[in-house]
DOPAMAR-215635 format. One record per residue: y, z, x of N, C-alpha, C in turn; residue in one letter. Coordinates in nm, 3 decimals. Layout:
<recs>
REC     n_c2     n_c3     n_c1    ca_c2    ca_c3    ca_c1     c_c2     c_c3     c_c1  res
REC        Y        Z        X        Y        Z        X        Y        Z        X    a
...
</recs>
This chain:
<recs>
REC     n_c2     n_c3     n_c1    ca_c2    ca_c3    ca_c1     c_c2     c_c3     c_c1  res
REC   -0.103    0.004    0.071   -0.020    0.020   -0.009    0.116   -0.021    0.080    x
REC    0.226   -0.083    0.042    0.327   -0.085    0.114    0.456    0.027    0.095    x
REC    0.599    0.051    0.188    0.622    0.130    0.153    0.736    0.167    0.007    x
REC    0.761    0.014    0.011    0.789   -0.022   -0.136    0.745    0.005   -0.266    x
REC    0.610    0.016   -0.241    0.515    0.016   -0.412    0.483    0.182   -0.374    x
REC    0.451    0.259   -0.252    0.460    0.372   -0.235    0.605    0.503   -0.299    x
REC    0.701    0.410   -0.260    0.829    0.478   -0.344    0.867    0.441   -0.451    x
REC    0.827    0.320   -0.567    0.847    0.270   -0.650    0.714    0.383   -0.732    x
REC    0.602    0.409   -0.698    0.515    0.474   -0.833    0.607    0.589   -0.803    x
REC    0.651    0.674   -0.675    0.673    0.825   -0.745    0.578    0.858   -0.597    x
REC    0.453    0.811   -0.516    0.385    0.852   -0.469    0.396    0.937   -0.313    x
REC    0.548    0.889   -0.279    0.566    0.939   -0.151    0.717    1.015   -0.128    x
REC    0.711    1.102   -0.090    0.858    1.151   -0.050    0.882    1.108    0.076    x
REC    1.056    1.121    0.033    1.136    1.047    0.145    1.219    1.170    0.257    x
REC    1.204    1.181    0.367    1.238    1.230    0.474    1.292    1.231    0.579    x
REC    1.409    1.278    0.538    1.542    1.198    0.634    1.561    1.286    0.757    x
REC    1.577    1.270    0.883    1.560    1.329    0.987    1.684    1.343    1.061    x
REC    1.731    1.256    1.001    1.921    1.314    1.039    1.986    1.467    1.074    x
REC    2.068    1.483    1.147    2.121    1.612    1.110    2.209    1.658    0.999    x
REC    2.178    1.765    0.914    2.268    1.808    0.797    2.380    1.781    0.796    x
REC    2.476    1.703    0.926    2.624    1.669    0.872    2.586    1.559    0.815    x
REC    2.494    1.459    0.934    2.477    1.317    0.871    2.417    1.314    0.768    x
REC    2.308    1.375    0.724    2.280    1.431    0.570    2.368    1.434    0.467    x
REC    2.446    1.532    0.457    2.558    1.544    0.366    2.632    1.441    0.391    x
REC    2.690    1.349    0.430    2.755    1.251    0.414    2.709    1.108    0.340    x
REC    2.562    1.138    0.331    2.512    1.046    0.211    2.355    1.048    0.226    x
REC    2.280    1.068    0.151    2.168    1.038    0.145    2.075    0.984    0.021    x
REC    1.912    0.946    0.093    1.839    0.896   -0.042    1.831    0.991   -0.199    x
REC    1.891    0.970   -0.305    1.822    1.058   -0.418    1.727    1.103   -0.382    x
REC    1.660    1.282   -0.392    1.561    1.360   -0.401    1.500    1.369   -0.236    x
REC    1.553    1.285   -0.148    1.487    1.351    0.016    1.543    1.471    0.032    x
REC    1.412    1.477    0.159    1.453    1.631    0.200    1.513    1.611    0.335    x
REC    1.583    1.718    0.400    1.644    1.687    0.487    1.570    1.791    0.580    x
REC    1.529    1.743    0.686    1.423    1.799    0.820    1.473    1.718    0.939    x
REC    1.553    1.768    1.033    1.642    1.743    1.123    1.464    1.719    1.243    x
REC    1.500    1.582    1.315    1.410    1.520    1.399    1.326    1.679    1.520    x
REC    1.472    1.701    1.556    1.396    1.856    1.607    1.336    1.955    1.579    x
REC    1.372    1.967    1.440    1.295    2.048    1.415    1.145    2.053    1.316    x
REC    1.112    1.940    1.298    0.977    1.913    1.284    0.856    1.928    1.319    x
REC    0.821    1.976    1.457    0.732    2.100    1.482    0.709    2.160    1.436    x
REC    0.850    2.277    1.400    0.896    2.403    1.353    0.834    2.361    1.199    x
REC    0.815    2.302    1.145    0.859    2.240    1.013    0.703    2.173    0.942    x
REC    0.618    2.189    0.990    0.485    2.110    0.970    0.429    2.148    0.882    x
REC    0.406    2.328    0.871    0.357    2.320    0.739    0.451    2.302    0.610    x
REC    0.532    2.291    0.602    0.639    2.277    0.469    0.602    2.092    0.487    x
REC    0.619    2.030    0.534    0.537    1.872    0.577    0.419    1.866    0.443    x
REC    0.355    1.925    0.518    0.207    1.933    0.487    0.215    1.972    0.373    x
REC    0.286    2.079    0.274    0.294    2.111    0.162    0.306    2.005    0.042    x
REC    0.357    1.905    0.123    0.437    1.793    0.009    0.348    1.755   -0.044    x
REC    0.239    1.735   -0.003    0.122    1.699   -0.028    0.135    1.526   -0.113    x
REC    0.197    1.449   -0.035    0.195    1.276   -0.033    0.228    1.218    0.089    x
REC    0.232    1.083    0.110    0.287    1.041    0.206    0.391    1.068    0.195    x
REC    0.448    1.030    0.382    0.566    1.058    0.430    0.676    0.927    0.432    x
REC    0.772    0.911    0.336    0.891    0.803    0.430    0.951    0.842    0.501    x
REC    0.966    0.834    0.604    1.069    0.846    0.682    1.218    0.723    0.732    x
REC    1.309    0.824    0.708    1.467    0.780    0.723    1.564    0.832    0.813    x
REC    1.639    0.759    0.900    1.723    0.862    0.966    1.859    0.712    0.961    x
REC    1.941    0.689    1.022    2.074    0.625    1.043    2.039    0.470    1.095    x
REC    1.958    0.490    1.221    1.910    0.351    1.216    1.760    0.270    1.185    x
REC    1.708    0.365    1.227    1.504    0.365    1.274    1.453    0.378    1.363    x
REC    1.511    0.445    1.458    1.503    0.523    1.564    1.438    0.686    1.567    x
REC    1.549    0.740    1.549    1.501    0.875    1.508    1.358    0.886    1.426    x
REC    1.360    0.799    1.326    1.284    0.835    1.234    1.145    0.734    1.281    x
REC    1.111    0.648    1.359    1.034    0.604    1.479    0.966    0.681    1.570    x
REC    1.077    0.790    1.628    1.020    0.903    1.679    0.965    0.997    1.591    x
REC    0.995    1.025    1.464    0.930    1.116    1.438    0.756    1.078    1.342    x
REC    0.790    0.931    1.355    0.605    0.886    1.307    0.573    0.902    1.377    x
REC    0.613    0.844    1.516    0.484    0.878    1.596    0.449    0.987    1.659    x
REC    0.577    1.091    1.612    0.504    1.267    1.685    0.430    1.279    1.549    x
REC    0.418    1.252    1.430    0.367    1.339    1.301    0.202    1.228    1.323    x
REC    0.191    1.105    1.333    0.051    1.039    1.418    0.000    1.063    1.520    x
REC    0.051    1.092    1.673   -0.004    1.232    1.717   -0.054    1.309    1.708    x
REC    0.061    1.378    1.604   -0.055    1.526    1.543   -0.163    1.522    1.430    x
REC   -0.236    1.370    1.436   -0.316    1.376    1.359   -0.315    1.253    1.185    x
REC   -0.155    1.271    1.154   -0.084    1.220    1.035   -0.144    1.072    0.992    x
REC   -0.170    1.029    0.927   -0.188    0.899    0.899   -0.124    0.849    0.829    x
REC   -0.061    0.953    0.695    0.028    0.847    0.605    0.133    0.904    0.598    x
REC    0.211    0.900    0.720    0.345    0.860    0.740    0.413    0.718    0.775    x
REC    0.553    0.718    0.767    0.593    0.570    0.740    0.756    0.560    0.799    x
REC    0.777    0.495    0.899    0.917    0.463    0.912    0.975    0.364    0.836    x
REC    1.083    0.466    0.715    1.134    0.378    0.649    1.280    0.252    0.712    x
REC    1.282    0.308    0.836    1.391    0.253    0.877    1.506    0.378    0.839    x
REC    1.649    0.274    0.805    1.781    0.380    0.732    1.778    0.427    0.655    x
REC    1.845    0.567    0.606    1.847    0.546    0.522    1.891    0.484    0.395    x
REC    1.951    0.382    0.382    2.038    0.326    0.344    1.894    0.204    0.306    x
REC    1.843    0.143    0.442    1.695    0.088    0.390    1.640    0.103    0.286    x
REC    1.619    0.270    0.263    1.483    0.335    0.181    1.622    0.350    0.037    x
REC    1.701    0.355    0.029    1.812    0.321   -0.094    1.756    0.188   -0.168    x
REC    1.802    0.114   -0.079    1.767   -0.042   -0.115    1.626   -0.042   -0.188    x
REC    1.526   -0.016   -0.108    1.398   -0.033   -0.158    1.378    0.009   -0.296    x
REC    1.434    0.160   -0.282    1.471    0.234   -0.423    1.543    0.175   -0.589    x
REC    1.593    0.091   -0.508    1.665   -0.007   -0.623    1.665   -0.143   -0.667    x
REC    1.556   -0.190   -0.550    1.516   -0.305   -0.605    1.340   -0.274   -0.612    x
REC    1.291   -0.202   -0.650    1.171   -0.168   -0.679    1.134   -0.147   -0.837    x
</recs>
């Protein structure tokens, strides 16, 4: 299943890995802010979501780092959605 289908059907959670300040300036409605550097400490919180995770940031760089880290930890259902604007666009066109 692709990212857009996961988002459209509500099967995925959107995790924004930008800083709180960046997140507060604009974000995908319903997304959860977990800054990149906090991911290791918040793994249990992320697991508790119980859905595939679509990660986003400003450009796709930090979300790519987060995806690589989570995959190295054995996670399969994590996806780099790119920028938060890209993810928002996918939701709007879904």
